[in-house]
Short mmCIF file of the C-alpha atoms (twelve columns), coordinates in Angstrom:
data_MODEL
# 
_entry.id   MODEL 
# 
loop_
_atom_site.group_PDB 
_atom_site.id 
_atom_site.type_symbol 
_atom_site.label_atom_id 
_atom_site.label_alt_id 
_atom_site.label_comp_id 
_atom_site.label_asym_id 
_atom_site.label_seq_id 
_atom_site.Cartn_x 
_atom_site.Cartn_y 
_atom_site.Cartn_z 
_atom_site.pdbx_PDB_model_num 
ATOM 1   C CA . MET A 1   -74.891  105.411 76.613  1 
ATOM 2   C CA . ARG A 2   -77.115  103.334 78.883  1 
ATOM 3   C CA . SER A 3   -79.237  100.625 77.210  1 
ATOM 4   C CA . VAL A 4   -81.313  97.715  78.539  1 
ATOM 5   C CA . ILE A 5   -80.558  94.463  76.734  1 
ATOM 6   C CA . ASP A 6   -81.095  92.009  79.559  1 
ATOM 7   C CA . ILE A 7   -83.146  92.141  82.783  1 
ATOM 8   C CA . LEU A 8   -79.882  91.950  84.784  1 
ATOM 9   C CA . ASP A 9   -78.879  95.334  83.316  1 
ATOM 10  C CA . LEU A 10  -81.242  96.770  85.943  1 
ATOM 11  C CA . SER A 11  -80.363  96.450  89.634  1 
ATOM 12  C CA . PRO A 12  -83.052  95.460  92.184  1 
ATOM 13  C CA . ASP A 13  -83.080  99.116  93.342  1 
ATOM 14  C CA . GLU A 14  -83.647  100.320 89.776  1 
ATOM 15  C CA . LEU A 15  -86.454  97.790  89.307  1 
ATOM 16  C CA . MET A 16  -88.149  99.157  92.428  1 
ATOM 17  C CA . GLU A 17  -87.669  102.707 91.128  1 
ATOM 18  C CA . LEU A 18  -89.342  101.726 87.806  1 
ATOM 19  C CA . ILE A 19  -92.224  100.085 89.685  1 
ATOM 20  C CA . GLU A 20  -92.741  103.232 91.753  1 
ATOM 21  C CA . VAL A 21  -92.774  105.425 88.639  1 
ATOM 22  C CA . ALA A 22  -95.175  103.010 86.883  1 
ATOM 23  C CA . GLN A 23  -97.535  103.126 89.874  1 
ATOM 24  C CA . ASP A 24  -97.365  106.921 89.858  1 
ATOM 25  C CA . ILE A 25  -98.203  106.922 86.122  1 
ATOM 26  C CA . ILE A 26  -101.241 104.703 86.867  1 
ATOM 27  C CA . ALA A 27  -102.368 107.085 89.639  1 
ATOM 28  C CA . ASN A 28  -101.547 110.377 87.853  1 
ATOM 29  C CA . PRO A 29  -101.543 109.906 84.046  1 
ATOM 30  C CA . ALA A 30  -101.993 113.656 83.366  1 
ATOM 31  C CA . LYS A 31  -98.721  114.440 85.164  1 
ATOM 32  C CA . TYR A 32  -96.829  112.459 82.479  1 
ATOM 33  C CA . ALA A 33  -98.825  113.468 79.391  1 
ATOM 34  C CA . GLU A 34  -96.101  115.827 78.105  1 
ATOM 35  C CA . ALA A 35  -93.050  114.168 79.714  1 
ATOM 36  C CA . CYS A 36  -91.551  113.182 76.337  1 
ATOM 37  C CA . HIS A 37  -92.784  116.145 74.302  1 
ATOM 38  C CA . GLY A 38  -90.466  116.641 71.321  1 
ATOM 39  C CA . LYS A 39  -88.831  113.189 71.747  1 
ATOM 40  C CA . LYS A 40  -88.945  110.391 69.174  1 
ATOM 41  C CA . LEU A 41  -88.885  106.614 69.647  1 
ATOM 42  C CA . ALA A 42  -87.932  104.269 66.777  1 
ATOM 43  C CA . THR A 43  -89.519  100.818 66.923  1 
ATOM 44  C CA . LEU A 44  -87.470  98.422  64.773  1 
ATOM 45  C CA . PHE A 45  -89.359  95.129  64.645  1 
ATOM 46  C CA . PHE A 46  -87.707  92.572  62.372  1 
ATOM 47  C CA . GLU A 47  -89.918  89.789  63.764  1 
ATOM 48  C CA . PRO A 48  -93.730  89.659  64.139  1 
ATOM 49  C CA . SER A 49  -95.138  91.247  67.284  1 
ATOM 50  C CA . THR A 50  -98.482  92.659  68.344  1 
ATOM 51  C CA . ARG A 51  -98.295  93.383  72.068  1 
ATOM 52  C CA . THR A 52  -94.658  94.426  72.433  1 
ATOM 53  C CA . ARG A 53  -94.594  96.842  69.484  1 
ATOM 54  C CA . MET A 54  -98.001  98.393  70.217  1 
ATOM 55  C CA . SER A 55  -97.102  98.625  73.888  1 
ATOM 56  C CA . PHE A 56  -93.897  100.580 73.166  1 
ATOM 57  C CA . GLU A 57  -95.736  102.848 70.751  1 
ATOM 58  C CA . ALA A 58  -98.675  103.450 73.107  1 
ATOM 59  C CA . ALA A 59  -96.182  104.136 75.915  1 
ATOM 60  C CA . MET A 60  -94.385  106.833 73.896  1 
ATOM 61  C CA . TYR A 61  -97.620  108.465 72.686  1 
ATOM 62  C CA . GLU A 62  -99.005  108.578 76.239  1 
ATOM 63  C CA . LEU A 63  -95.811  110.360 77.325  1 
ATOM 64  C CA . GLY A 64  -96.440  113.000 74.636  1 
ATOM 65  C CA . GLY A 65  -93.666  111.757 72.311  1 
ATOM 66  C CA . ASN A 66  -93.655  110.565 68.704  1 
ATOM 67  C CA . VAL A 67  -92.905  107.206 67.086  1 
ATOM 68  C CA . ILE A 68  -91.161  106.203 63.859  1 
ATOM 69  C CA . SER A 69  -91.770  102.558 63.050  1 
ATOM 70  C CA . VAL A 70  -90.092  99.858  60.944  1 
ATOM 71  C CA . THR A 71  -91.783  96.461  60.809  1 
ATOM 72  C CA . GLY A 72  -90.379  93.421  59.012  1 
ATOM 73  C CA . ALA A 73  -86.893  93.097  57.572  1 
ATOM 74  C CA . GLY A 74  -88.391  93.171  54.064  1 
ATOM 75  C CA . THR A 75  -89.493  96.801  54.403  1 
ATOM 76  C CA . SER A 76  -86.156  98.179  55.641  1 
ATOM 77  C CA . SER A 77  -82.575  98.461  54.385  1 
ATOM 78  C CA . ALA A 78  -81.921  95.118  56.131  1 
ATOM 79  C CA . ALA A 79  -83.438  93.623  52.972  1 
ATOM 80  C CA . LYS A 80  -80.545  95.197  51.038  1 
ATOM 81  C CA . GLY A 81  -78.049  93.631  53.416  1 
ATOM 82  C CA . GLU A 82  -77.421  96.587  55.735  1 
ATOM 83  C CA . SER A 83  -75.652  95.491  58.924  1 
ATOM 84  C CA . ILE A 84  -77.170  96.029  62.367  1 
ATOM 85  C CA . ALA A 85  -74.217  98.273  63.240  1 
ATOM 86  C CA . ASP A 86  -74.951  100.564 60.285  1 
ATOM 87  C CA . THR A 87  -78.681  100.523 61.040  1 
ATOM 88  C CA . ALA A 88  -77.841  101.634 64.604  1 
ATOM 89  C CA . LYS A 89  -75.713  104.555 63.445  1 
ATOM 90  C CA . THR A 90  -78.307  105.642 60.884  1 
ATOM 91  C CA . VAL A 91  -81.389  105.423 63.099  1 
ATOM 92  C CA . SER A 92  -79.567  107.265 65.914  1 
ATOM 93  C CA . CYS A 93  -79.487  110.333 63.625  1 
ATOM 94  C CA . TYR A 94  -83.299  110.512 63.603  1 
ATOM 95  C CA . VAL A 95  -84.526  109.570 67.076  1 
ATOM 96  C CA . ASP A 96  -83.838  109.857 70.820  1 
ATOM 97  C CA . ILE A 97  -84.380  106.213 71.779  1 
ATOM 98  C CA . ILE A 98  -84.757  102.842 69.980  1 
ATOM 99  C CA . ALA A 99  -86.732  99.675  70.784  1 
ATOM 100 C CA . MET A 100 -85.811  96.640  68.665  1 
ATOM 101 C CA . ARG A 101 -86.999  93.069  68.230  1 
ATOM 102 C CA . HIS A 102 -84.851  90.756  66.121  1 
ATOM 103 C CA . PRO A 103 -84.807  86.988  65.498  1 
ATOM 104 C CA . LYS A 104 -81.021  86.696  66.100  1 
ATOM 105 C CA . GLU A 105 -79.628  86.299  69.621  1 
ATOM 106 C CA . GLY A 106 -77.187  89.072  70.465  1 
ATOM 107 C CA . SER A 107 -78.513  91.498  67.843  1 
ATOM 108 C CA . ALA A 108 -79.743  93.997  70.456  1 
ATOM 109 C CA . TYR A 109 -76.287  94.046  72.036  1 
ATOM 110 C CA . VAL A 110 -74.695  94.878  68.651  1 
ATOM 111 C CA . LEU A 111 -77.286  97.594  68.026  1 
ATOM 112 C CA . ALA A 112 -76.655  99.158  71.457  1 
ATOM 113 C CA . LYS A 113 -72.863  99.102  70.979  1 
ATOM 114 C CA . ASN A 114 -73.182  101.081 67.756  1 
ATOM 115 C CA . ALA A 115 -76.084  103.413 68.557  1 
ATOM 116 C CA . SER A 116 -75.565  106.882 70.009  1 
ATOM 117 C CA . VAL A 117 -78.996  106.802 71.736  1 
ATOM 118 C CA . PRO A 118 -80.396  104.358 74.341  1 
ATOM 119 C CA . VAL A 119 -81.583  100.966 73.054  1 
ATOM 120 C CA . ILE A 120 -84.257  98.753  74.620  1 
ATOM 121 C CA . ASN A 121 -84.281  95.072  73.667  1 
ATOM 122 C CA . GLY A 122 -87.812  94.079  72.603  1 
ATOM 123 C CA . GLY A 123 -86.739  90.428  72.301  1 
ATOM 124 C CA . ASP A 124 -83.729  88.906  70.559  1 
ATOM 125 C CA . GLY A 125 -84.341  85.329  69.453  1 
ATOM 126 C CA . GLY A 126 -84.446  82.874  72.362  1 
ATOM 127 C CA . HIS A 127 -82.094  84.999  74.431  1 
ATOM 128 C CA . SER A 128 -83.849  87.746  76.368  1 
ATOM 129 C CA . HIS A 129 -87.027  89.810  76.599  1 
ATOM 130 C CA . PRO A 130 -86.428  92.246  79.468  1 
ATOM 131 C CA . THR A 131 -89.519  94.437  79.050  1 
ATOM 132 C CA . GLN A 132 -91.808  91.382  79.204  1 
ATOM 133 C CA . THR A 133 -90.103  90.604  82.508  1 
ATOM 134 C CA . LEU A 134 -90.790  94.180  83.647  1 
ATOM 135 C CA . ALA A 135 -94.485  93.570  82.867  1 
ATOM 136 C CA . ASP A 136 -94.317  90.307  84.840  1 
ATOM 137 C CA . LEU A 137 -92.620  91.994  87.809  1 
ATOM 138 C CA . LEU A 138 -95.124  94.853  88.070  1 
ATOM 139 C CA . THR A 139 -97.955  92.298  87.887  1 
ATOM 140 C CA . ILE A 140 -96.411  90.175  90.654  1 
ATOM 141 C CA . TYR A 141 -95.811  93.262  92.789  1 
ATOM 142 C CA . ARG A 142 -99.335  94.629  92.317  1 
ATOM 143 C CA . GLU A 143 -100.887 91.224  93.095  1 
ATOM 144 C CA . LYS A 144 -98.579  90.119  95.920  1 
ATOM 145 C CA . GLY A 145 -97.052  93.323  97.300  1 
ATOM 146 C CA . ARG A 146 -93.612  91.704  97.459  1 
ATOM 147 C CA . PHE A 147 -90.937  89.759  95.545  1 
ATOM 148 C CA . GLU A 148 -89.702  87.613  98.464  1 
ATOM 149 C CA . GLY A 149 -90.898  84.320  99.883  1 
ATOM 150 C CA . LEU A 150 -92.943  83.203  96.874  1 
ATOM 151 C CA . THR A 151 -93.420  79.767  95.320  1 
ATOM 152 C CA . ILE A 152 -93.349  80.335  91.570  1 
ATOM 153 C CA . GLY A 153 -94.541  77.680  89.125  1 
ATOM 154 C CA . LEU A 154 -93.435  77.938  85.507  1 
ATOM 155 C CA . CYS A 155 -95.306  75.669  83.122  1 
ATOM 156 C CA . GLY A 156 -95.038  74.664  79.465  1 
ATOM 157 C CA . ASP A 157 -92.083  75.313  77.185  1 
ATOM 158 C CA . LEU A 158 -89.310  76.025  79.680  1 
ATOM 159 C CA . LYS A 159 -86.537  75.135  77.235  1 
ATOM 160 C CA . PHE A 160 -87.037  77.738  74.495  1 
ATOM 161 C CA . GLY A 161 -89.160  80.304  76.355  1 
ATOM 162 C CA . ARG A 162 -87.065  83.492  76.649  1 
ATOM 163 C CA . THR A 163 -89.653  85.022  79.004  1 
ATOM 164 C CA . VAL A 164 -89.197  82.068  81.391  1 
ATOM 165 C CA . HIS A 165 -85.394  82.421  81.468  1 
ATOM 166 C CA . SER A 166 -85.613  86.175  82.129  1 
ATOM 167 C CA . LEU A 167 -88.189  85.754  84.920  1 
ATOM 168 C CA . ILE A 168 -86.106  83.071  86.670  1 
ATOM 169 C CA . GLN A 169 -83.084  85.404  86.546  1 
ATOM 170 C CA . ALA A 170 -85.087  88.332  87.908  1 
ATOM 171 C CA . MET A 171 -86.865  86.486  90.728  1 
ATOM 172 C CA . SER A 172 -83.661  84.683  91.763  1 
ATOM 173 C CA . ARG A 173 -82.353  87.972  93.141  1 
ATOM 174 C CA . TYR A 174 -84.925  88.024  95.956  1 
ATOM 175 C CA . ASN A 175 -84.786  85.995  99.177  1 
ATOM 176 C CA . GLY A 176 -86.874  82.973  100.019 1 
ATOM 177 C CA . ASN A 177 -88.274  82.200  96.568  1 
ATOM 178 C CA . LYS A 178 -88.766  78.647  95.352  1 
ATOM 179 C CA . PHE A 179 -89.324  77.492  91.780  1 
ATOM 180 C CA . VAL A 180 -91.506  74.626  90.555  1 
ATOM 181 C CA . LEU A 181 -90.582  73.815  86.949  1 
ATOM 182 C CA . ILE A 182 -93.464  72.041  85.216  1 
ATOM 183 C CA . SER A 183 -92.818  70.739  81.708  1 
ATOM 184 C CA . PRO A 184 -92.555  67.681  79.480  1 
ATOM 185 C CA . GLU A 185 -89.125  65.976  79.560  1 
ATOM 186 C CA . GLU A 186 -88.437  67.386  76.088  1 
ATOM 187 C CA . LEU A 187 -88.938  71.004  77.174  1 
ATOM 188 C CA . LYS A 188 -87.183  71.203  80.542  1 
ATOM 189 C CA . VAL A 189 -85.339  74.355  81.663  1 
ATOM 190 C CA . PRO A 190 -81.870  74.373  80.008  1 
ATOM 191 C CA . SER A 191 -79.093  73.047  82.232  1 
ATOM 192 C CA . TYR A 192 -77.199  76.374  82.059  1 
ATOM 193 C CA . VAL A 193 -80.160  78.188  83.687  1 
ATOM 194 C CA . LYS A 194 -80.258  75.587  86.463  1 
ATOM 195 C CA . LYS A 195 -76.500  75.584  86.930  1 
ATOM 196 C CA . ASP A 196 -75.663  79.296  86.522  1 
ATOM 197 C CA . VAL A 197 -78.737  80.761  88.218  1 
ATOM 198 C CA . LEU A 198 -80.531  78.324  90.535  1 
ATOM 199 C CA . GLN A 199 -77.771  75.985  91.748  1 
ATOM 200 C CA . GLN A 200 -75.122  78.679  91.964  1 
ATOM 201 C CA . GLN A 201 -77.297  80.669  94.377  1 
ATOM 202 C CA . ASN A 202 -78.661  77.608  96.226  1 
ATOM 203 C CA . ILE A 203 -82.217  78.466  95.224  1 
ATOM 204 C CA . PRO A 204 -84.626  75.571  95.871  1 
ATOM 205 C CA . TYR A 205 -86.386  74.185  92.813  1 
ATOM 206 C CA . VAL A 206 -88.217  71.024  91.784  1 
ATOM 207 C CA . GLN A 207 -88.885  69.657  88.313  1 
ATOM 208 C CA . THR A 208 -92.109  67.842  87.575  1 
ATOM 209 C CA . THR A 209 -94.330  66.874  84.652  1 
ATOM 210 C CA . ASP A 210 -97.502  67.136  86.796  1 
ATOM 211 C CA . LEU A 211 -99.274  70.508  86.685  1 
ATOM 212 C CA . GLU A 212 -102.249 69.482  88.793  1 
ATOM 213 C CA . GLY A 213 -100.067 67.995  91.527  1 
ATOM 214 C CA . ALA A 214 -97.986  71.177  91.749  1 
ATOM 215 C CA . LEU A 215 -100.844 73.711  91.803  1 
ATOM 216 C CA . PRO A 216 -101.849 73.680  95.523  1 
ATOM 217 C CA . GLU A 217 -98.501  75.084  96.737  1 
ATOM 218 C CA . LEU A 218 -98.081  77.850  94.139  1 
ATOM 219 C CA . ASP A 219 -98.359  81.599  94.788  1 
ATOM 220 C CA . ILE A 220 -97.730  82.370  91.112  1 
ATOM 221 C CA . LEU A 221 -98.347  80.230  88.041  1 
ATOM 222 C CA . TYR A 222 -96.591  81.399  84.864  1 
ATOM 223 C CA . MET A 223 -98.108  79.549  81.895  1 
ATOM 224 C CA . THR A 224 -96.470  79.348  78.456  1 
ATOM 225 C CA . ARG A 225 -97.525  77.534  75.328  1 
ATOM 226 C CA . VAL A 226 -96.140  74.127  74.348  1 
ATOM 227 C CA . GLN A 227 -95.030  74.784  70.791  1 
ATOM 228 C CA . ARG A 228 -95.722  72.092  68.223  1 
ATOM 229 C CA . GLU A 229 -92.683  73.124  66.149  1 
ATOM 230 C CA . ARG A 230 -90.301  72.200  69.003  1 
ATOM 231 C CA . PHE A 231 -91.147  68.468  68.883  1 
ATOM 232 C CA . PHE A 232 -89.312  65.864  66.858  1 
ATOM 233 C CA . ASN A 233 -92.439  63.821  66.279  1 
ATOM 234 C CA . GLU A 234 -96.155  64.502  66.190  1 
ATOM 235 C CA . GLU A 235 -96.989  61.618  68.573  1 
ATOM 236 C CA . ASP A 236 -95.034  63.174  71.440  1 
ATOM 237 C CA . TYR A 237 -96.688  66.525  70.843  1 
ATOM 238 C CA . LEU A 238 -100.201 65.041  70.751  1 
ATOM 239 C CA . ARG A 239 -99.461  62.994  73.891  1 
ATOM 240 C CA . LEU A 240 -98.308  66.046  75.842  1 
ATOM 241 C CA . LYS A 241 -100.168 69.060  74.520  1 
ATOM 242 C CA . ASP A 242 -103.309 68.609  76.623  1 
ATOM 243 C CA . SER A 243 -101.537 67.837  79.882  1 
ATOM 244 C CA . TYR A 244 -100.810 71.547  80.219  1 
ATOM 245 C CA . ILE A 245 -104.208 73.049  79.608  1 
ATOM 246 C CA . LEU A 246 -105.315 75.096  82.596  1 
ATOM 247 C CA . ASN A 247 -109.069 74.908  83.190  1 
ATOM 248 C CA . PRO A 248 -111.390 75.745  86.119  1 
ATOM 249 C CA . ASP A 249 -111.398 72.098  87.203  1 
ATOM 250 C CA . LYS A 250 -107.615 72.003  87.665  1 
ATOM 251 C CA . LEU A 251 -107.773 75.239  89.682  1 
ATOM 252 C CA . LYS A 252 -110.093 73.782  92.352  1 
ATOM 253 C CA . ASN A 253 -107.209 72.956  94.697  1 
ATOM 254 C CA . ALA A 254 -105.130 76.067  93.951  1 
ATOM 255 C CA . LYS A 255 -104.700 78.876  96.489  1 
ATOM 256 C CA . PRO A 256 -107.489 81.474  96.508  1 
ATOM 257 C CA . ASP A 257 -104.893 84.215  95.945  1 
ATOM 258 C CA . LEU A 258 -102.910 82.431  93.224  1 
ATOM 259 C CA . ALA A 259 -101.812 84.853  90.464  1 
ATOM 260 C CA . ILE A 260 -102.002 83.307  86.972  1 
ATOM 261 C CA . LEU A 261 -99.649  84.963  84.467  1 
ATOM 262 C CA . HIS A 262 -98.982  84.304  80.776  1 
ATOM 263 C CA . PRO A 263 -96.729  86.315  78.422  1 
ATOM 264 C CA . LEU A 264 -99.271  85.779  75.574  1 
ATOM 265 C CA . PRO A 265 -100.143 84.986  72.846  1 
ATOM 266 C CA . ARG A 266 -101.999 81.987  74.195  1 
ATOM 267 C CA . VAL A 267 -103.148 79.182  71.932  1 
ATOM 268 C CA . ASN A 268 -105.110 76.714  74.027  1 
ATOM 269 C CA . GLU A 269 -103.047 76.314  77.213  1 
ATOM 270 C CA . ILE A 270 -105.411 78.422  79.321  1 
ATOM 271 C CA . SER A 271 -109.090 77.687  78.779  1 
ATOM 272 C CA . VAL A 272 -111.098 80.878  78.092  1 
ATOM 273 C CA . ALA A 273 -113.310 79.811  81.021  1 
ATOM 274 C CA . VAL A 274 -110.393 80.798  83.312  1 
ATOM 275 C CA . ASP A 275 -110.610 84.421  82.070  1 
ATOM 276 C CA . GLN A 276 -113.537 85.009  84.465  1 
ATOM 277 C CA . ASP A 277 -111.526 83.742  87.469  1 
ATOM 278 C CA . PRO A 278 -110.314 86.645  89.679  1 
ATOM 279 C CA . ARG A 279 -106.906 84.915  89.799  1 
ATOM 280 C CA . ALA A 280 -106.370 85.424  86.050  1 
ATOM 281 C CA . CYS A 281 -103.844 88.258  85.643  1 
ATOM 282 C CA . TYR A 282 -102.647 87.883  82.040  1 
ATOM 283 C CA . PHE A 283 -104.606 90.812  80.591  1 
ATOM 284 C CA . LYS A 284 -103.611 92.996  83.554  1 
ATOM 285 C CA . GLN A 285 -100.058 91.959  82.641  1 
ATOM 286 C CA . VAL A 286 -100.479 93.457  79.146  1 
ATOM 287 C CA . LEU A 287 -101.515 96.812  80.632  1 
ATOM 288 C CA . ASN A 288 -98.726  96.654  83.232  1 
ATOM 289 C CA . GLY A 289 -96.248  96.176  80.376  1 
ATOM 290 C CA . LYS A 290 -97.228  99.532  78.901  1 
ATOM 291 C CA . TYR A 291 -96.725  101.319 82.240  1 
ATOM 292 C CA . MET A 292 -93.314  99.721  82.808  1 
ATOM 293 C CA . ARG A 293 -92.206  100.624 79.284  1 
ATOM 294 C CA . MET A 294 -93.278  104.214 79.967  1 
ATOM 295 C CA . ALA A 295 -91.190  104.215 83.162  1 
ATOM 296 C CA . LEU A 296 -88.183  102.697 81.361  1 
ATOM 297 C CA . ILE A 297 -88.345  105.171 78.443  1 
ATOM 298 C CA . LEU A 298 -88.435  108.056 80.953  1 
ATOM 299 C CA . LYS A 299 -85.484  106.668 82.907  1 
ATOM 300 C CA . LEU A 300 -83.245  106.070 79.873  1 
ATOM 301 C CA . LEU A 301 -84.021  109.453 78.257  1 
ATOM 302 C CA . LYS A 302 -83.308  111.241 81.532  1 
ATOM 303 C CA . GLU A 303 -79.974  109.422 81.942  1 
ATOM 304 C CA . ALA A 304 -79.041  110.194 78.318  1 
ATOM 305 C CA . GLU A 305 -79.796  113.892 78.875  1 
ATOM 306 C CA . ASN A 306 -77.640  113.923 81.993  1 
ATOM 307 C CA . GLU A 307 -74.750  112.472 79.968  1 
ATOM 308 C CA . HIS A 308 -74.751  115.377 77.516  1 
# 
């Protein structure tokens, strides 16, 4: 049974196919209004989420399907100690497809191994968040018309940000891309991402602590929040937190067609004054996430039907 646990589970051809379907959904919503009639999606969210859960649910409803939802471990049999494997086997009896978010790395993989229906990983700890990357990719494609030859800046918490790791993996598969990794020393991209992804494929990248200095060369800026809880002492956090606040002043020397992305939620790392800038794409990204989840649900249900 085909599931999507990691962005690399989808080939570049499949990503393009999903983008084409998503663009067709945008152009012809009525054509898809009954595409999942009689199908049920379970959303199992054992960790707080607004956008991802609502996006999956909106996606299924707009395809004419139904949703059964579990939010918070305390409201499910997980509170009684039920294993993920048993949850998978149980939930598979009720629905056609499952989307899960869980705080433990690897939990989505265990769920998929034991489920008899397709599973979509809605985020498992710090490991992977493939459908956020699908939202990012559709946004990049709609803004830039291509995935090749781009200079991509990633800024903020590059150490713990699962969306950052997934996007680097995805964009590393296309030719001529260059990465600019902007972060405090304490929150640099993990060495395994540099070694296994960037260095292994000879992809050019630079590391810097200077956002303003990096901005003029970027085609895409992917902002993330610097999280207070990741710092060992308050002084370091206070010293660094404001160096990564994007405001109209810092954008003066940026390219006129820069695309500014953010996986959200934002705290204060993008000033609300930037929201009026035509380069701000983070709310478009939210909408694009729904369309890509619709395309992915359609693809996995179709493949599951073909298996039977």
